[in-house]
Residue frames as qw, qx, qy, qz and C-alpha x, y, z in Angstrom:
[[0.471, -0.738, 0.182, -0.448, 125.00, 35.90, 15.63],
 [0.081, 0.511, -0.794, 0.321, 127.45, 34.70, 18.19],
 [0.854, -0.238, -0.403, -0.227, 126.80, 31.30, 19.84],
 [0.185, -0.553, 0.702, -0.409, 127.75, 29.85, 23.22],
 [0.413, 0.006, -0.910, -0.044, 127.67, 26.42, 24.67],
 [0.636, -0.500, -0.026, -0.587, 124.62, 25.57, 26.97],
 [0.650, -0.525, 0.502, -0.223, 126.37, 24.05, 29.89],
 [0.329, -0.336, 0.862, 0.189, 127.30, 20.45, 29.27],
 [0.718, 0.428, 0.408, -0.367, 124.51, 19.79, 26.69],
 [0.484, -0.032, 0.650, 0.585, 126.62, 20.25, 23.70],
 [0.301, 0.781, 0.525, 0.154, 124.08, 22.62, 22.27],
 [0.316, -0.035, 0.083, 0.945, 125.26, 25.86, 20.73],
 [0.005, -0.811, -0.585, -0.013, 122.79, 28.67, 21.49],
 [0.132, 0.723, 0.003, 0.678, 122.58, 32.37, 21.22],
 [0.347, 0.017, -0.571, 0.744, 123.67, 34.14, 24.44],
 [0.323, 0.001, 0.176, -0.930, 120.31, 35.83, 24.50],
 [0.054, 0.324, 0.944, 0.019, 117.25, 33.70, 25.26],
 [0.292, -0.251, -0.260, -0.885, 113.95, 35.14, 24.04],
 [0.147, 0.115, 0.808, -0.558, 111.45, 34.94, 26.74],
 [0.346, -0.207, -0.585, -0.704, 108.02, 33.84, 25.84],
 [0.027, -0.197, -0.869, 0.453, 106.26, 33.32, 29.16],
 [0.372, 0.296, 0.233, -0.849, 103.36, 35.59, 28.29],
 [0.473, 0.163, -0.621, -0.603, 102.46, 33.37, 25.26],
 [0.111, -0.080, -0.960, 0.245, 101.32, 30.80, 27.87],
 [0.350, -0.526, -0.443, -0.636, 98.17, 32.96, 28.50],
 [0.540, -0.430, -0.655, 0.308, 98.46, 32.58, 32.25],
 [0.257, -0.320, -0.271, 0.871, 99.12, 36.17, 32.99],
 [0.334, 0.508, 0.066, -0.792, 96.86, 37.87, 30.29],
 [0.787, 0.515, 0.284, -0.185, 95.19, 37.12, 27.01],
 [0.472, -0.292, 0.597, 0.580, 97.51, 36.11, 24.19],
 [0.586, 0.675, -0.047, -0.445, 97.20, 37.45, 20.67],
 [0.883, -0.011, 0.417, 0.216, 98.40, 34.51, 18.57],
 [0.615, 0.726, 0.133, 0.276, 99.32, 36.53, 15.65],
 [0.106, -0.920, 0.322, -0.200, 101.52, 38.75, 17.75],
 [0.722, -0.483, 0.494, 0.038, 103.11, 35.77, 19.37],
 [0.864, 0.267, 0.325, 0.279, 103.98, 34.12, 15.96],
 [0.325, 0.902, -0.052, 0.279, 105.32, 37.55, 14.79],
 [0.369, -0.834, 0.389, -0.128, 107.46, 37.84, 17.74],
 [0.830, -0.222, 0.493, 0.134, 108.95, 34.41, 17.45],
 [0.754, 0.527, 0.247, 0.305, 109.56, 34.81, 13.77],
 [0.133, 0.943, -0.196, 0.234, 111.28, 38.12, 14.34],
 [0.598, -0.670, 0.439, -0.018, 113.46, 36.47, 16.89],
 [0.875, 0.154, 0.422, 0.184, 114.30, 33.71, 14.50],
 [0.562, 0.770, 0.076, 0.293, 115.19, 36.31, 11.76],
 [0.110, -0.897, 0.394, -0.168, 117.68, 37.92, 14.16],
 [0.562, 0.372, -0.727, 0.127, 119.31, 34.36, 14.63],
 [0.400, -0.380, 0.599, -0.580, 118.01, 33.69, 18.09],
 [0.641, 0.005, -0.725, -0.251, 117.67, 29.96, 18.66],
 [0.272, -0.108, -0.813, 0.503, 117.23, 29.92, 22.43],
 [0.356, -0.497, -0.297, -0.733, 113.70, 30.50, 23.76],
 [0.090, -0.099, -0.775, 0.617, 112.58, 30.89, 27.38],
 [0.043, -0.657, -0.750, -0.070, 108.95, 31.18, 28.43],
 [0.154, -0.647, -0.517, 0.539, 107.83, 35.38, 27.43],
 [0.008, -0.598, -0.140, 0.789, 106.99, 38.91, 25.42],
 [0.528, 0.773, 0.306, -0.174, 106.38, 40.97, 22.26],
 [0.704, 0.478, 0.101, 0.515, 108.45, 41.97, 19.16],
 [0.032, -0.913, 0.102, -0.394, 109.00, 45.48, 20.84],
 [0.662, -0.678, 0.317, -0.040, 110.48, 43.83, 23.94],
 [0.915, 0.075, 0.216, 0.333, 112.70, 41.72, 21.78],
 [0.474, 0.724, 0.002, 0.501, 114.09, 44.71, 19.95],
 [0.315, -0.879, 0.199, -0.296, 114.77, 46.42, 23.38],
 [0.857, -0.439, 0.269, 0.022, 116.71, 43.37, 24.61],
 [0.869, 0.379, 0.010, 0.317, 119.00, 42.93, 21.66],
 [0.080, 0.900, -0.283, 0.323, 121.16, 45.69, 22.96],
 [0.770, -0.531, 0.351, -0.054, 122.31, 43.22, 25.80],
 [0.943, 0.234, 0.117, 0.206, 124.22, 41.36, 23.03],
 [0.375, 0.805, -0.199, 0.414, 126.67, 44.31, 22.68],
 [0.462, -0.780, 0.330, -0.263, 127.64, 43.96, 26.45],
 [0.795, 0.147, -0.540, 0.232, 130.69, 42.16, 27.53],
 [0.632, -0.768, 0.016, -0.103, 131.30, 41.62, 31.19],
 [0.268, 0.666, -0.641, 0.271, 134.89, 41.94, 32.41],
 [0.644, -0.085, -0.732, 0.205, 136.33, 39.25, 34.73],
 [0.071, 0.019, -0.535, 0.842, 136.22, 41.77, 37.61],
 [0.529, -0.076, -0.081, -0.841, 132.50, 42.42, 36.78],
 [0.762, -0.074, -0.603, -0.225, 131.80, 38.70, 36.79],
 [0.463, 0.039, -0.681, 0.566, 133.62, 38.36, 40.12],
 [0.174, -0.108, 0.291, -0.934, 131.62, 41.15, 41.54],
 [0.701, -0.103, -0.303, -0.637, 128.32, 39.52, 40.42],
 [0.682, -0.035, -0.716, 0.143, 129.61, 36.16, 42.09],
 [0.212, 0.001, -0.606, 0.766, 130.24, 38.03, 45.35],
 [0.425, -0.080, 0.114, -0.894, 126.81, 39.62, 45.39],
 [0.763, -0.066, -0.438, -0.470, 124.98, 36.41, 44.46],
 [0.495, 0.067, -0.799, 0.334, 126.86, 34.45, 47.21],
 [0.046, 0.102, 0.600, -0.792, 124.72, 36.45, 49.74],
 [0.459, -0.075, -0.382, -0.799, 121.57, 36.15, 47.70],
 [0.305, 0.093, 0.851, -0.417, 118.52, 34.59, 49.32],
 [0.071, -0.268, -0.784, -0.555, 115.86, 33.04, 47.14],
 [0.256, 0.241, 0.364, -0.863, 112.57, 34.82, 47.29],
 [0.233, 0.387, 0.876, 0.165, 109.23, 33.45, 46.21],
 [0.230, 0.323, 0.025, -0.918, 106.48, 35.32, 44.49],
 [0.725, 0.397, 0.342, -0.447, 103.47, 34.90, 42.21],
 [0.091, -0.302, 0.800, 0.511, 103.96, 32.59, 39.27],
 [0.602, 0.052, -0.420, -0.677, 101.54, 31.31, 36.60],
 [0.474, -0.045, -0.879, 0.042, 101.74, 27.92, 38.25],
 [0.207, -0.222, -0.737, 0.603, 100.65, 29.25, 41.57],
 [0.312, 0.019, 0.003, -0.950, 97.79, 31.55, 40.43],
 [0.271, 0.354, 0.885, -0.132, 94.26, 30.38, 40.74]]
């Protein structure tokens, strides 16, 4: 699987981070066996970058994103859109009681 540099860290990581936020159990109960299976499947695909969230099925759905390549024009358009973006807050596991 293709690798990219993670900022100035010197770490070579997959361009797709596998999110594991749900495994923290703050949003709903966690099935430990499913969590281990999901992470194992991600590793078998070559993913070495993990963010905090999901299930093996979600992982399979997101792998298609690796086939996408953004053009310079597309990246410039994203930069233009994001320049006007305003941060918005919302519920987070840390903020839930």
